[in-house]
C-alpha positions in Angstrom: 7.4 20.2 -33.4 7.2 16.8 -31.6 4.4 14.4 -32.4 4.0 13.3 -28.8 4.7 14.7 -25.3 4.8 12.7 -22.2 4.4 14.8 -19.0 5.4 13.2 -15.7 4.7 15.1 -12.5 2.6 14.8 -9.4 2.6 18.5 -8.4 -0.6 20.5 -8.5 -1.0 24.1 -9.6 -0.6 26.5 -6.6 -1.4 30.2 -6.6 2.3 30.9 -6.2 2.8 29.3 -9.7 0.7 31.8 -11.5 3.2 34.7 -11.6 6.1 32.6 -13.1 4.5 29.6 -15.0 2.7 31.1 -18.0 0.6 28.1 -19.0 -1.4 28.2 -15.8 -4.2 30.6 -14.7 -6.5 30.6 -11.6 -8.8 28.1 -13.3 -6.1 25.4 -13.0 -5.4 25.8 -9.2 -5.4 22.4 -7.4 -5.3 20.5 -10.7 -2.3 18.3 -11.5 0.2 20.4 -13.5 0.4 17.7 -16.1 -3.4 18.0 -16.8 -3.2 21.8 -16.8 -0.3 21.8 -19.3 -2.1 19.3 -21.5 -5.2 21.4 -21.6 -3.3 24.6 -22.4 -1.1 23.0 -25.1 -4.0 21.0 -26.7 -5.9 24.2 -27.2 -3.0 25.7 -29.2 -1.3 22.8 -31.0 -2.3 19.5 -32.7 -0.2 17.2 -30.5 -0.7 13.9 -28.7 0.0 14.5 -25.0 0.1 11.7 -22.4 0.1 12.5 -18.7 1.5 10.5 -15.8 0.5 12.0 -12.5 3.3 10.6 -10.4 6.8 11.6 -9.2 9.7 10.4 -11.3 11.2 7.1 -10.3 13.6 4.7 -12.0 10.7 2.3 -12.5 8.2 4.7 -14.1 10.9 6.3 -16.3 11.9 2.8 -17.4 8.2 1.9 -18.1 7.5 5.1 -20.0 10.6 5.1 -22.2 10.7 1.4 -22.9 7.6 1.9 -25.1 9.4 4.1 -27.6 12.4 3.8 -29.9 15.4 5.4 -28.3 16.5 7.2 -31.4 13.2 9.2 -31.4 13.4 10.4 -27.8 14.4 13.6 -26.2 14.1 14.3 -22.5 13.5 17.6 -20.7 14.1 17.8 -16.9 12.6 20.6 -14.9 12.8 19.4 -11.3 12.6 21.3 -8.1 14.1 18.5 -6.1 17.8 17.6 -6.3 17.2 13.9 -6.0 14.7 13.9 -8.9 17.0 15.9 -11.1 19.9 13.5 -10.3 17.7 10.4 -10.9 16.5 11.7 -14.3 20.0 12.7 -15.3 21.4 9.3 -14.4 18.5 7.6 -16.3 18.9 9.6 -19.5 22.7 9.1 -19.4 22.4 5.4 -18.8 19.9 5.0 -21.7 21.9 7.4 -23.9 18.8 9.6 -24.4 19.7 13.2 -25.1 18.1 15.7 -22.7 18.1 19.2 -21.3 18.0 20.2 -17.7 15.9 23.4 -17.7 14.9 23.6 -14.0 16.2 26.1 -11.5 18.4 23.6 -9.9 21.0 23.8 -12.6 
């Protein structure tokens, strides 16, 4: 499994997430999703998880990914906003970083 995950999102856990997003429970309501996912995964796996509580932008994607060797990167896009999905897709293609789009806006 990966040695490091970087989670980027500014959404918070809402009660409506509990029936479809299995990493969350009622204790995580109102927390940033990145923090909740980090807590849930850290309790199960020995993995380094970095969180960025912000919405994706060209600048923060550039800043995050510039710190790592391109050949060791893989992106996963799970956006609920068409502009965000398009921005991330363009960024990964421009930087030649392989990625999956797993959101419901496929």
